[in-house]
DRENDRENVEX-122027 format. One line per 5 residues: number of its first residue (from 1); their letters; for each residue x negated, z negated, y negated of C-alpha. Coordinates in steps of 0.001 Angstrom, whole numbers. Layout:
! DRENDRENVEX-122027
NUM = A = X,Z,Y  ... $
//
This chain:
! DRENDRENVEX-122027
1 = MQEQE = -90,-22,-22  -1132,760,-3469  -1527,-2258,-5642  1788,-2546,-7724  2772,-5262,-10168 $
6 = RVGAR = 4546,-7707,-7886  8076,-9108,-8738  6578,-12356,-9156  3813,-11120,-11456  6522,-9465,-13557 $
11 = VARIR = 8390,-12816,-13764  5233,-14638,-14922  4324,-11920,-17409  7881,-11765,-18960  8234,-15542,-19015 $
16 = KQRGM = 4930,-15935,-20887  5847,-13073,-23332  8967,-15139,-23994  6844,-18239,-24627  8609,-20071,-21747 $
21 = TQVAL = 7154,-22495,-19313  7869,-22453,-15564  9821,-25638,-16350  11922,-23952,-18944  12560,-20934,-16832 $
26 = AKRAG = 13713,-22934,-13970  16046,-25078,-16032  17598,-21937,-17662  17823,-20115,-14278  19164,-23183,-12573 $
31 = SSVSM = 16549,-22989,-9943  13737,-25472,-9093  10286,-25393,-10717  8772,-25140,-7269  10592,-22121,-6424 $
36 = VSKVE = 9794,-20303,-9664  6337,-21229,-8988  6327,-19798,-5490  7925,-16523,-6639  5439,-16001,-9365 $
41 = GGYAS = 2465,-16824,-7055  3524,-14523,-4176  4379,-17442,-1843  8219,-16757,-1719  10437,-13685,-1617 $
46 = ASSQL = 13395,-14154,-3949  16860,-13108,-2844  18937,-10777,-4929  20937,-13841,-6112  17891,-15869,-7119 $
51 = LGAIA = 16322,-12700,-8895  19574,-12225,-10733  19518,-15817,-11868  15882,-15507,-13058  16551,-12175,-14716 $
56 = GALGV = 19395,-13693,-16490  17176,-16472,-17709  14566,-14125,-19049  17156,-11923,-20729  16401,-8855,-18859 $
61 = DTTVL = 18069,-6748,-16111  17250,-7313,-12644  15634,-3882,-12361  13029,-4881,-15033  11746,-7395,-12432 $
66 = TGPQD = 11856,-5204,-9343  10293,-2436,-11316  10364,1360,-10806  10281,2429,-7071  10550,5790,-5292 $
71 = RPEQL = 14232,6190,-5149  15912,7156,-1942  17323,10321,-3415  19659,11272,-467  21383,7840,-1069 $
76 = HEMVP = 21311,7953,-4812  22851,11500,-4881  25990,9709,-3852  26343,7850,-7287  28272,10540,-8999 $
81 = TIRRA = 30686,10376,-5947  31063,6664,-6300  31787,7087,-9970  34403,9736,-9235  36080,7463,-6628 $
86 = LASVD = 36256,4559,-9194  37106,6708,-12341  40857,6158,-12430  43962,4759,-10735  46304,7029,-12107 $
91 = LFEWD = 44870,10189,-13373  44460,12554,-10402  46358,15528,-8875  46853,16355,-5168  47557,19877,-4384 $
96 = GEPQP = 48184,19452,-571  50663,17469,1468  49950,13864,1458  48718,12458,4949  50740,10001,6925 $
101 = ISALR = 49845,6385,6418  48895,6056,10196  46259,8861,9671  45068,7239,6529  44746,3937,8219 $
106 = AQVVQ = 42672,5436,11010  40375,6708,8349  40004,3401,6628  39222,1798,10136  36462,4325,10532 $
111 = LNTWR = 35156,3715,7006  34967,-41,7615  33088,598,10763  30410,2820,8784  30173,73,6172 $
116 = RDTKY = 29421,-2551,8835  26983,-286,10554  25240,604,7120  26255,4436,7545  26253,4823,3680 $
121 = RKIGQ = 26001,8587,3427  28911,8991,5690  31042,6648,3518  30101,8867,456  31252,12055,2135 $
126 = VLPDL = 34872,10910,2360  35127,8308,-454  36770,10139,-3400  39227,12246,-1446  40394,8980,619 $
131 = VEQLL = 40863,7002,-2528  43105,9721,-4038  45061,10047,-830  45594,6241,-772  46610,6164,-4476 $
136 = LAGRE = 49221,8728,-3603  50286,6859,-492  50650,3664,-2718  53416,5268,-4522  55352,6059,-1393 $
141 = HGEPA = 54486,3249,923  53717,507,-1325  51841,-2723,-95  50362,-1295,3045  48788,1522,1425 $
146 = YALLA = 47378,-782,-1332  45788,-2958,1360  44053,19,2871  42987,1104,-666  41467,-2266,-1254 $
151 = DTYRA = 39319,-1813,1897  38209,1534,499  37287,155,-2886  35259,-2602,-1056  33163,223,681 $
156 = SNTLA = 32578,1655,-2874  31355,-1800,-3811  29073,-1878,-932  27507,1406,-1895  27139,432,-5483 $
161 = HKLGY = 25391,-2923,-5001  23071,-1775,-2147  21956,959,-4347  21462,-1532,-7276  24212,-295,-9565 $
166 = SDLSM = 25595,-3664,-10899  28006,-1970,-13193  29605,92,-10602  29715,-2792,-8239  31892,-4701,-10846 $
171 = TALDR = 34083,-1873,-11455  34602,-1408,-7664  35529,-5143,-7452  37907,-4611,-10321  39676,-1745,-8512 $
176 = MEWAA = 39654,-3805,-5332  41338,-6725,-7103  43980,-4261,-8699  44828,-2948,-5148  44771,-6410,-3573 $
181 = VRSGD = 47350,-7725,-6164  49654,-4851,-5245  49286,-5440,-1515  50963,-8669,-1900  48334,-10405,360 $
186 = QLLLA = 46902,-13657,-1054  44103,-13668,1609  42997,-10141,618  42723,-11213,-2905  40630,-14269,-1906 $
191 = TTNYL = 38354,-12004,-109  37972,-9929,-3140  36768,-13082,-4992  34416,-13794,-2147  32820,-10515,-2907 $
196 = RAAAL = 33047,-10988,-6734  31233,-14336,-6419  28170,-12481,-4921  28293,-9841,-7656  28344,-12507,-10326 $
201 = ARIGA = 25406,-14342,-8785  23435,-11074,-8695  23678,-10787,-12333  22699,-14409,-13055  26305,-15828,-13460 $
206 = GKQAL = 25945,-18261,-10541  27855,-21029,-12357  30803,-18751,-12953  30738,-17422,-9324  31098,-21130,-8230 $
211 = LLLDR = 33952,-21757,-10456  35746,-18455,-9091  35195,-19690,-5523  36434,-23353,-6246  39528,-21896,-7797 $
216 = TMAEI = 40085,-19557,-4841  39574,-22280,-2236  42066,-24476,-4037  44634,-21655,-3937  44449,-20966,9 $
221 = EPFVE = 43712,-24621,1011  47305,-25320,1858  47294,-22618,4447  44055,-23410,6194  45489,-25685,8779 $
226 = IDRDA = 48385,-23423,9735  46954,-19862,9526  43872,-18857,11338  43130,-16082,9151  43465,-18367,6124 $
231 = AAVWT = 40924,-20623,7843  38557,-17623,8336  38613,-16709,4685  38176,-20421,3865  34921,-20447,5809 $
236 = ALHMR = 33756,-17291,4004  34294,-18761,661  32470,-21953,1521  29490,-19870,2958  29227,-17961,-327 $
241 = AGTVS = 29396,-21206,-2258  26684,-22604,-71  24258,-19804,-846  25154,-19594,-4452  24712,-23357,-4771 $
246 = ATLAD = 21279,-22933,-3191  20163,-20368,-5832  21033,-23038,-8366  18849,-25597,-6608  21728,-27737,-5707 $
251 = ASRSQ = 20826,-28807,-2173  23759,-31337,-1853  26501,-29000,-2988  24976,-26292,-672  24972,-28485,2276 $
256 = DHLEE = 28612,-29805,1673  29851,-26236,1569  27962,-25063,4641  29024,-28053,6597  32636,-27475,5694 $
261 = AARVA = 32243,-23795,6694  30690,-24730,9968  33382,-27232,10709  36347,-24840,10423  34321,-21896,11830 $
266 = ENVGN = 34467,-23609,15244  38149,-22962,15614  38008,-19578,13834  35427,-18044,16135  33002,-15200,15792 $
271 = RVVYE = 35001,-12218,14660  35909,-9917,11660  38674,-11086,9356  39746,-8971,6378  36647,-6875,7019 $
276 = TTVGP = 34433,-9965,6681  32284,-11325,9475  33090,-15075,10148  32410,-17808,12617  29793,-20185,13564 $
281 = ANVRL = 27110,-17366,13964  27555,-16106,10511  27617,-19775,8961  24099,-20183,10647  22842,-16912,8731 $
286 = YAIAA = 24084,-18171,5525  22445,-21485,6187  19118,-19660,6699  19459,-17758,3376  20419,-21003,1678 $
291 = AVDLG = 17296,-22877,3102  14969,-20150,1895  16427,-20163,-1772  16068,-24024,-1706  12419,-23647,-737 $
296 = HGGRA = 12949,-25336,2653  10757,-23139,4501  10322,-25221,7671  13996,-25743,8139  14698,-22085,7400 $
301 = VQLAK = 12090,-20940,10171  13555,-23613,12592  17088,-22158,12058  15907,-18487,12305  13855,-19217,15597 $
306 = STVLP = 16789,-20832,17273  19507,-18385,16247  20917,-16220,18887  22815,-13317,17543  26119,-12107,19247 $
311 = GDMAA = 25768,-8701,20711  28651,-7475,18824  27706,-8666,15463  27644,-5832,12791  24397,-4146,12090 $
316 = ERKTH = 24898,-5271,8316  24815,-9082,9376  22057,-8694,11935  19942,-6951,9203  20481,-9708,6814 $
321 = FHLDA = 19319,-12175,9495  16120,-10447,9933  15458,-10095,6076  16219,-13808,5557  14009,-14641,8568 $
326 = ARAYL = 11254,-12550,7073  11784,-14438,3689  11437,-17698,5683  8179,-16791,7185  6901,-15638,3791 $
331 = LNRNP = 7786,-18988,2365  5648,-20536,5114  2805,-17991,4423  3198,-16206,7734  3213,-12598,6775 $
336 = DEAIE = 2532,-11230,10211  5829,-12737,11486  7663,-11599,8374  6497,-8045,8948  7776,-8268,12610 $
341 = ELHQA = 11195,-9293,11103  11155,-6445,8643  10409,-3870,11425  13664,-5325,13284  15650,-4833,9982 $
346 = HALAP = 14401,-1262,9656  15251,-363,13108  18746,-1720,12828  19728,-184,9359  17259,2337,8019 $
351 = EHFRA = 19650,3485,5171  19941,-198,4147  16219,-856,4477  15447,2221,2255  17798,1061,-556 $
356 = STTVK = 17372,-2670,-414  15599,-4496,-3294  15325,-7559,-1118  13293,-5457,1331  10922,-4227,-1461 $
361 = TALQT = 10356,-7772,-2766  9686,-9119,738  7132,-6248,1281  5279,-6962,-1884  5240,-10668,-1169 $
366 = AAAQQ = 3769,-9894,2245  1156,-7558,725  129,-10404,-1698  -190,-12766,1421  -2347,-10240,3481 $
371 = RRATY = -5870,-10092,2475  -5688,-6476,3609  -2529,-4502,4256  -2043,-3750,7979  -981,-369,9256 $
376 = GLRAL = 2398,-1909,10107  3057,-3189,6587  1934,134,5093  4397,2032,7510  7318,-309,6358 $
381 = ANQAG = 6386,188,2587  6682,4024,3159  10043,3574,4821  11173,1493,1933  10180,3966,-715 $
386 = LVD = 7185,2059,-1913  4265,4271,-2949  1410,4356,-355 $
//
């Protein structure tokens, strides 16, 4: 790998340009001084949420910290397609016959499968036309069509945030909320807020994300004991609150949320509800991510080593496990193990790997920790679009 300014070095440089100490930056970002120091020194690979908090504290966009990278053009060519899919909810014309809602439902099921399998290019190929068909169907069929449309907008959000377009991600979530409200499904709306909280955290609005999650949990709490799907969404909201709290260095609050998620998840089981992976296995993955962002490297590695992933878990979630395991090893200054985890992530989801800022940050951190970049690290860097 060519020497490039690491994310941590950029953080340190901009912090100093702002006349800020690490203590001041940590306080403003809601993080710990220890974690800021480790990120700057190349001893920790920050998550997208932690980077968002640091960028917000420095008054810059996250891309200023991640720096210019070789863009995965085949993926970024989809951006105009995403913009078209999100452009309007009422300004469209359809010349042909509208498809039956049963056919549209089958297409959305396929779209959701592609999303969980990180087949982003396939999503981009069908997105605009499917959105228009579902908008048309909403006029005729009402709530069922709007529920399908919400899932389609969720796929738009996935593409937008994986490619690093925060503005498009927020627009997609606005559209998803619009459709969820018209679906009449309170749990679908709660799932939208689960996603919105992550988007808020990625732009440094972690406190607002927690307020949104708290409000949403209060709204569905009466149904948790009587509705298994409500219990599943409840666990997802607590998982998200656990990781957001971790980026804000609130270990106690993070633990409380993750323990509540784990408690209810035992009765929920490992499954997909409202297109969201839930259950004990996924709670464990969130716990690993939270431990890393809290700077608890030993616990994060221990959790990662003892985790057995369900065979039918979505590729997207498996990839996140390997990325967070890599970050855990980097926090323990073990770049060789981290690189092995990154190889696993690439094998599972090459499109995700190519687009992910978390991947690039982890690779740069691994390079900083290795005295001399190995062939394996150089190969992964090429796969991620980092200049060799």
